[in-house]
C-alpha positions as CSV (number, residue, x, y, z in Angstrom):
1,M,18.2,45.0,-11.2
2,I,18.6,41.7,-12.9
3,N,15.8,39.8,-15.1
4,S,14.9,36.9,-12.1
5,A,13.9,34.6,-15.0
6,S,16.9,34.4,-16.9
7,G,19.8,35.9,-14.3
8,K,20.6,38.1,-17.1
9,I,20.7,42.0,-17.2
10,L,17.9,42.5,-20.7
11,I,17.9,45.8,-22.2
12,G,15.0,46.0,-24.8
13,L,16.1,47.6,-28.0
14,T,13.3,49.7,-30.3
15,G,13.0,52.2,-32.7
16,S,11.3,53.2,-35.8
17,I,11.6,51.2,-39.1
18,A,14.8,52.4,-40.3
19,S,16.3,53.9,-37.3
20,G,19.1,52.2,-37.0
21,K,18.1,49.2,-34.7
22,S,19.9,46.8,-36.4
23,T,23.1,48.5,-36.7
24,A,22.9,48.7,-33.0
25,L,22.0,45.3,-32.3
26,A,25.5,44.8,-34.7
27,C,27.4,47.1,-32.5
28,F,26.1,45.3,-29.3
29,Q,27.3,42.0,-30.7
30,K,30.8,43.5,-31.5
31,L,30.9,44.6,-28.3
32,G,30.6,40.6,-26.9
33,V,26.8,41.1,-25.4
34,G,24.5,38.4,-26.1
35,I,21.5,39.5,-29.1
36,L,18.5,38.3,-29.7
37,S,16.8,39.4,-32.5
38,A,12.8,39.2,-32.3
39,D,12.3,39.9,-36.5
40,E,14.8,36.9,-36.6
41,L,13.1,34.6,-34.4
42,V,9.5,35.4,-36.4
43,R,11.5,34.7,-39.6
44,K,12.2,31.1,-38.4
45,L,8.9,30.7,-36.8
46,Y,7.4,31.0,-40.0
47,Q,9.7,27.8,-40.9
48,K,7.5,25.4,-38.3
49,T,4.6,23.5,-39.6
50,F,2.0,25.0,-37.3
51,V,2.7,28.3,-37.7
52,R,2.8,28.4,-41.9
53,K,-0.4,25.9,-41.2
54,Q,-2.2,28.9,-38.8
55,V,-0.8,31.9,-41.1
56,T,-1.9,30.2,-44.9
57,A,-5.2,29.5,-43.3
58,W,-5.6,32.7,-42.3
59,F,-3.6,34.9,-45.3
60,G,-3.6,32.3,-47.9
61,T,0.0,32.6,-48.0
62,T,3.5,32.6,-45.7
63,E,5.5,35.5,-48.2
64,P,6.1,38.1,-45.6
65,A,6.4,40.7,-48.1
66,Q,2.4,40.0,-49.0
67,I,1.7,39.4,-45.5
68,A,2.8,42.5,-44.9
69,R,0.9,44.6,-47.2
70,R,-1.9,42.7,-45.8
71,V,-1.5,43.8,-41.9
72,F,-0.6,46.7,-42.2
73,Q,-3.3,48.3,-44.0
74,D,-6.2,45.9,-42.3
75,E,-5.5,46.4,-38.2
76,T,-7.7,43.4,-37.3
77,A,-5.9,41.1,-39.3
78,R,-2.8,42.4,-37.5
79,K,-3.8,42.4,-34.6
80,Q,-4.3,38.6,-34.9
81,L,-1.5,37.9,-36.0
82,E,0.6,39.6,-33.7
83,N,-1.8,37.7,-30.6
84,F,-0.6,34.4,-32.2
85,L,3.2,35.8,-32.8
86,H,3.8,37.5,-29.9
87,P,3.9,34.7,-27.2
88,L,5.8,32.3,-29.4
89,V,8.5,35.1,-29.9
90,W,8.9,35.4,-26.5
91,K,8.5,31.5,-25.6
92,E,11.6,31.4,-27.9
93,M,13.6,34.1,-26.4
94,Q,12.9,32.8,-23.3
95,T,15.0,29.1,-24.7
96,Q,17.4,31.3,-26.8
97,L,18.9,33.3,-23.2
98,K,19.1,29.9,-21.5
99,K,22.2,29.5,-24.3
100,F,24.0,32.4,-23.2
101,S,26.9,32.7,-21.0
102,A,27.3,36.6,-21.6
103,R,25.5,38.5,-18.6
104,C,24.3,40.7,-20.4
105,V,21.7,40.3,-23.8
106,V,20.0,43.0,-25.7
107,L,16.7,41.8,-27.1
108,E,16.0,43.9,-30.7
109,L,12.0,44.2,-30.3
110,P,10.6,46.5,-32.8
111,L,7.2,46.8,-30.9
112,L,8.5,46.7,-27.5
113,F,6.3,49.3,-25.8
114,E,3.5,48.5,-28.1
115,A,3.6,45.1,-27.2
116,G,4.5,45.8,-23.4
117,W,7.3,43.8,-23.1
118,E,8.9,47.0,-21.6
119,K,7.9,44.8,-18.4
120,K,9.8,42.2,-19.2
121,V,13.2,44.1,-19.2
122,D,15.2,45.6,-17.1
123,L,16.4,48.5,-19.4
124,T,14.6,49.9,-22.3
125,L,16.5,51.4,-25.4
126,L,15.4,53.5,-28.0
127,I,17.3,54.1,-31.3
128,C,15.9,57.6,-32.7
129,G,16.5,57.7,-36.3
130,S,16.7,61.4,-38.0
131,K,14.1,62.0,-40.8
132,K,16.6,62.5,-43.5
133,S,18.7,59.5,-41.8
134,Q,15.4,57.2,-42.3
135,K,14.3,58.1,-46.0
136,A,18.5,57.5,-46.9
137,R,17.5,54.2,-45.1
138,L,14.3,52.8,-47.2
139,Q,15.2,53.6,-50.1
140,A,18.1,51.7,-50.0
141,R,15.8,48.8,-48.8
142,G,13.3,49.8,-51.8
143,M,10.5,50.6,-49.4
144,S,7.7,53.5,-51.2
145,T,7.2,56.7,-48.6
146,G,3.4,55.5,-48.7
147,E,4.4,52.1,-47.2
148,Y,6.3,53.7,-44.6
149,H,3.8,55.8,-43.4
150,K,1.4,52.6,-43.1
151,R,4.1,50.6,-41.2
152,L,4.7,54.0,-39.0
153,Q,0.8,54.2,-38.2
154,T,0.7,50.9,-36.5
155,Q,3.2,52.1,-34.1
156,L,3.3,54.3,-31.0
157,P,4.7,57.7,-32.2
158,E,8.0,58.3,-31.4
159,T,7.3,61.3,-29.0
160,E,5.7,58.7,-26.5
161,K,8.6,56.3,-27.1
162,I,11.1,58.7,-26.3
163,Q,8.8,59.6,-22.5
164,R,8.7,56.1,-21.9
165,A,12.6,55.2,-22.7
166,D,15.3,54.5,-20.6
167,I,17.9,55.7,-22.1
168,C,17.6,57.2,-25.9
169,I,20.2,57.4,-28.7
170,V,19.7,59.5,-31.4
171,N,21.4,58.3,-34.5
172,D,21.4,60.9,-37.3
173,K,24.7,60.5,-38.4
174,T,27.4,57.7,-39.9
175,P,27.3,53.9,-38.6
176,Q,30.3,54.8,-37.3
177,D,29.0,57.7,-35.0
178,L,26.0,55.3,-34.0
179,E,28.8,52.8,-32.8
180,V,30.6,55.5,-30.6
181,K,27.3,56.1,-29.3
182,I,26.6,52.3,-28.4
183,T,30.5,51.8,-27.0
184,Q,29.8,54.5,-24.6
185,L,26.9,53.3,-23.3
186,Y,27.9,49.5,-23.1
187,N,31.1,50.9,-21.1
188,A,28.9,53.2,-18.3
189,L,26.3,50.5,-18.2
190,K,29.4,47.6,-17.2
191,Q,30.5,49.7,-14.7
192,I,26.3,50.2,-13.3
193,Y,25.5,46.6,-13.8
194,Q,29.1,44.9,-12.9
195,F,29.1,42.6,-16.2
């Protein structure tokens, strides 16, 4: 199926924190696939005056680390922020999609299932990281185990994501191993969708 709104094949890429989503996205980009990152679009939205005003009214700041600490401890605040940002992110994605000449675009959507966006894409791809590899990535980012668990609690359990995803890739080895898997998937999808 091809997404009727964009005329492109849209792949929704998701996974738990530190699972390797960004690495997978970079692999797709190297293969010539169009890519969009919801997190990157949120960063750009934070530069817009109306977004900064609203976020400051709610949180007293637009500093991402301070907002993250608050929303991962306060479900009401998190939902309020998501309800405000998600429609803006999707609208911006629709605008950006028009600029791609590639027939296949991968959308990195950390909250793909939580936001109900699986209905907006043609295929869902879940990257599953091993506990060992996730721990190493978290340490490299300077994130504490406690903060990691707080963030995980705001997302669907990985077992449920596995059941809902069209394709799951286990990322438990090296970045090079993940790149091989992404390349194999890309070649298979290219055959299926003829792009």
